[in-house]
TIGUKOL-205610 format. One record per residue (C-alpha): residue number from 1; residue in one letter; x, y, z; chain. Coordinates in steps of 0.02 Angstrom, whole numbers, plus 50000, padded with zeros to 5 digits. Layout:
N
REC  num  residu  X  Y  Z  chaine
REC  NUM  A  X  Y  Z  A $
...
This chain:
207
REC  num  residu  X  Y  Z  chaine
REC  1  M  50970  50469  48841  A $
REC  2  L  50896  50636  48944  A $
REC  3  T  50739  50618  49017  A $
REC  4  S  50592  50741  49027  A $
REC  5  P  50602  50848  49198  A $
REC  6  T  50461  50763  49330  A $
REC  7  V  50381  50876  49467  A $
REC  8  G  50378  50803  49647  A $
REC  9  F  50566  50766  49704  A $
REC  10  V  50632  50941  49726  A $
REC  11  R  50654  50990  49882  A $
REC  12  T  50606  51185  49949  A $
REC  13  W  50664  51300  50105  A $
REC  14  Q  50510  51325  50206  A $
REC  15  E  50598  51517  50308  A $
REC  16  E  50445  51500  50429  A $
REC  17  S  50476  51309  50486  A $
REC  18  K  50653  51315  50456  A $
REC  19  R  50633  51146  50368  A $
REC  20  W  50661  51079  50201  A $
REC  21  T  50483  51005  50110  A $
REC  22  Y  50467  50840  50082  A $
REC  23  T  50498  50756  49898  A $
REC  24  L  50410  50604  49848  A $
REC  25  T  50569  50521  49890  A $
REC  26  T  50552  50555  50104  A $
REC  27  L  50369  50549  50069  A $
REC  28  L  50386  50360  50017  A $
REC  29  G  50511  50358  50181  A $
REC  30  D  50365  50435  50338  A $
REC  31  W  50226  50321  50247  A $
REC  32  L  50315  50157  50241  A $
REC  33  N  50349  50198  50407  A $
REC  34  Q  50187  50236  50489  A $
REC  35  A  50119  50057  50382  A $
REC  36  E  50257  49948  50480  A $
REC  37  R  50178  50037  50605  A $
REC  38  Q  50030  49997  50579  A $
REC  39  F  50014  49829  50468  A $
REC  40  G  50197  49751  50556  A $
REC  41  T  50369  49757  50502  A $
REC  42  R  50427  49757  50305  A $
REC  43  D  50501  49596  50230  A $
REC  44  R  50678  49661  50253  A $
REC  45  S  50768  49551  50128  A $
REC  46  W  50684  49655  49995  A $
REC  47  T  50791  49790  49961  A $
REC  48  I  50673  49956  49898  A $
REC  49  L  50766  50064  49754  A $
REC  50  G  50638  50209  49742  A $
REC  51  I  50516  50281  49651  A $
REC  52  E  50517  50308  49438  A $
REC  53  V  50367  50399  49333  A $
REC  54  G  50306  50300  49156  A $
REC  55  G  50172  50185  49076  A $
REC  56  P  49970  50195  49107  A $
REC  57  R  49960  50156  49282  A $
REC  58  P  50064  50143  49463  A $
REC  59  G  50137  49945  49542  A $
REC  60  V  50262  49893  49588  A $
REC  61  W  50403  49781  49500  A $
REC  62  F  50588  49710  49529  A $
REC  63  P  50718  49703  49411  A $
REC  64  Q  50832  49584  49415  A $
REC  65  Y  51020  49598  49411  A $
REC  66  S  51068  49428  49483  A $
REC  67  Q  51001  49255  49503  A $
REC  68  E  51026  49311  49690  A $
REC  69  S  50922  49466  49661  A $
REC  70  R  50778  49547  49803  A $
REC  71  C  50724  49735  49740  A $
REC  72  V  50578  49822  49706  A $
REC  73  V  50511  49991  49615  A $
REC  74  I  50350  50090  49642  A $
REC  75  H  50323  50167  49454  A $
REC  76  L  50180  50310  49444  A $
REC  77  S  50081  50329  49280  A $
REC  78  D  50142  50438  49152  A $
REC  79  T  50026  50578  49216  A $
REC  80  C  50115  50599  49393  A $
REC  81  Q  50253  50676  49256  A $
REC  82  S  50186  50871  49276  A $
REC  83  N  50072  50803  49408  A $
REC  84  E  50099  50786  49618  A $
REC  85  E  49970  50792  49705  A $
REC  86  Q  49932  50625  49594  A $
REC  87  A  50083  50544  49629  A $
REC  88  R  50063  50558  49808  A $
REC  89  F  49897  50489  49786  A $
REC  90  E  49974  50341  49652  A $
REC  91  L  50118  50323  49816  A $
REC  92  S  49993  50328  49950  A $
REC  93  Q  49928  50160  49842  A $
REC  94  E  50091  50091  49814  A $
REC  95  I  50175  50091  50007  A $
REC  96  V  50076  49953  50080  A $
REC  97  H  50156  49841  49948  A $
REC  98  L  50331  49865  49982  A $
REC  99  L  50298  49762  50168  A $
REC  100  T  50316  49625  50087  A $
REC  101  P  50346  49598  49883  A $
REC  102  N  50301  49504  49768  A $
REC  103  G  50135  49415  49828  A $
REC  104  G  49980  49390  49774  A $
REC  105  G  49807  49350  49882  A $
REC  106  F  49794  49452  50047  A $
REC  107  L  49931  49549  50008  A $
REC  108  C  49817  49612  49887  A $
REC  109  L  49643  49648  49971  A $
REC  110  L  49776  49789  50101  A $
REC  111  P  49828  49874  49961  A $
REC  112  C  49671  49905  49858  A $
REC  113  A  49575  49930  50056  A $
REC  114  S  49699  50060  50064  A $
REC  115  R  49685  50150  49903  A $
REC  116  L  49486  50153  49918  A $
REC  117  H  49508  50232  50084  A $
REC  118  A  49613  50351  50021  A $
REC  119  D  49472  50375  49889  A $
REC  120  G  49339  50418  50019  A $
REC  121  Q  49253  50244  50004  A $
REC  122  S  49289  50178  50159  A $
REC  123  T  49177  50188  50313  A $
REC  124  D  49202  50241  50470  A $
REC  125  E  49259  50086  50554  A $
REC  126  L  49379  50053  50419  A $
REC  127  E  49430  50223  50425  A $
REC  128  K  49510  50201  50595  A $
REC  129  M  49604  50045  50561  A $
REC  130  V  49658  50062  50393  A $
REC  131  G  49702  50122  50224  A $
REC  132  A  49795  50262  50143  A $
REC  133  R  49696  50411  50206  A $
REC  134  G  49693  50326  50384  A $
REC  135  L  49864  50374  50359  A $
REC  136  F  49913  50516  50257  A $
REC  137  A  49763  50622  50272  A $
REC  138  N  49864  50771  50252  A $
REC  139  L  49926  50710  50102  A $
REC  140  V  49831  50649  50014  A $
REC  141  G  49677  50713  49944  A $
REC  142  P  49501  50627  49890  A $
REC  143  R  49477  50519  49735  A $
REC  144  H  49341  50433  49710  A $
REC  145  V  49338  50246  49668  A $
REC  146  N  49186  50161  49582  A $
REC  147  A  49256  50001  49541  A $
REC  148  P  49154  49836  49588  A $
REC  149  S  49331  49744  49608  A $
REC  150  Y  49401  49894  49720  A $
REC  151  V  49228  49885  49821  A $
REC  152  K  49214  49702  49845  A $
REC  153  V  49398  49699  49911  A $
REC  154  L  49378  49836  50030  A $
REC  155  G  49229  49747  50095  A $
REC  156  Y  49319  49592  50140  A $
REC  157  V  49449  49671  50253  A $
REC  158  E  49324  49783  50321  A $
REC  159  E  49237  49623  50395  A $
REC  160  L  49390  49543  50440  A $
REC  161  L  49455  49703  50539  A $
REC  162  K  49263  49712  50633  A $
REC  163  I  49308  49504  50676  A $
REC  164  D  49474  49590  50750  A $
REC  165  P  49553  49748  50722  A $
REC  166  E  49728  49698  50772  A $
REC  167  A  49686  49550  50623  A $
REC  168  I  49841  49600  50515  A $
REC  169  I  49960  49598  50641  A $
REC  170  K  49915  49443  50721  A $
REC  171  L  49942  49372  50563  A $
REC  172  R  50084  49458  50533  A $
REC  173  A  50180  49417  50674  A $
REC  174  N  50180  49210  50638  A $
REC  175  S  50228  49247  50460  A $
REC  176  D  50269  49406  50344  A $
REC  177  R  50228  49341  50186  A $
REC  178  F  50049  49373  50147  A $
REC  179  Q  50064  49270  49998  A $
REC  180  D  50104  49123  50126  A $
REC  181  F  49927  49160  50217  A $
REC  182  T  49809  49011  50194  A $
REC  183  P  49628  48995  50243  A $
REC  184  E  49672  48868  50411  A $
REC  185  F  49795  49007  50441  A $
REC  186  I  49675  49130  50446  A $
REC  187  Q  49569  49059  50534  A $
REC  188  K  49679  48954  50669  A $
REC  189  R  49757  49137  50745  A $
REC  190  V  49590  49245  50689  A $
REC  191  T  49461  49192  50819  A $
REC  192  G  49265  49203  50727  A $
REC  193  V  49325  49206  50530  A $
REC  194  S  49203  49095  50428  A $
REC  195  D  49272  48982  50286  A $
REC  196  Q  49201  49084  50153  A $
REC  197  L  49321  49258  50218  A $
REC  198  A  49463  49168  50251  A $
REC  199  S  49436  49082  50068  A $
REC  200  D  49397  49254  49992  A $
REC  201  L  49549  49351  50102  A $
REC  202  C  49684  49233  50017  A $
REC  203  T  49591  49234  49837  A $
REC  204  P  49718  49309  49687  A $
REC  205  Y  49682  49472  49661  A $
REC  206  R  49639  49537  49490  A $
REC  207  D  49577  49715  49457  A $
């Protein structure tokens, strides 16, 4: 079945710099590498298949080719078929999900903080420590998100990073999978985290 062309996947030669432009595919690799440097190595038991476009909203999904299959795909919204700027923005939102796919709780807080960060909603302190805008400032323009659920989630991550800017790296050094984090696990490895914050960080996020 033939599909309509989608912007963002055609590279062009830049004579001045003598290099090819990045596409959404190569941006995925570049941004994932940066996310790993900032948040720790991804779970390499998962195979990242790439990017596709379709549906009302961006996200990740897990095609099941066999019982042992561990594959993950980033899908971008329908709007991205003709809007490369929006495609880059949505891609920047989903990158952090690739560090440890198919998780809940704390896993969901990091990408949401990244989204708000990319949307220009984060504080100066958080801006230095977490998020898509800090990682991809030159390629992702500002967006504005006012959803209370996102703002609340941002506060949890910001509070954690104020306590210890290296908290995420420390936690992932002991357990790669965000979904395995418990309040006790967090408090044992990051000094000064309250019972309430530890609980909030481990609560499954729903936007």
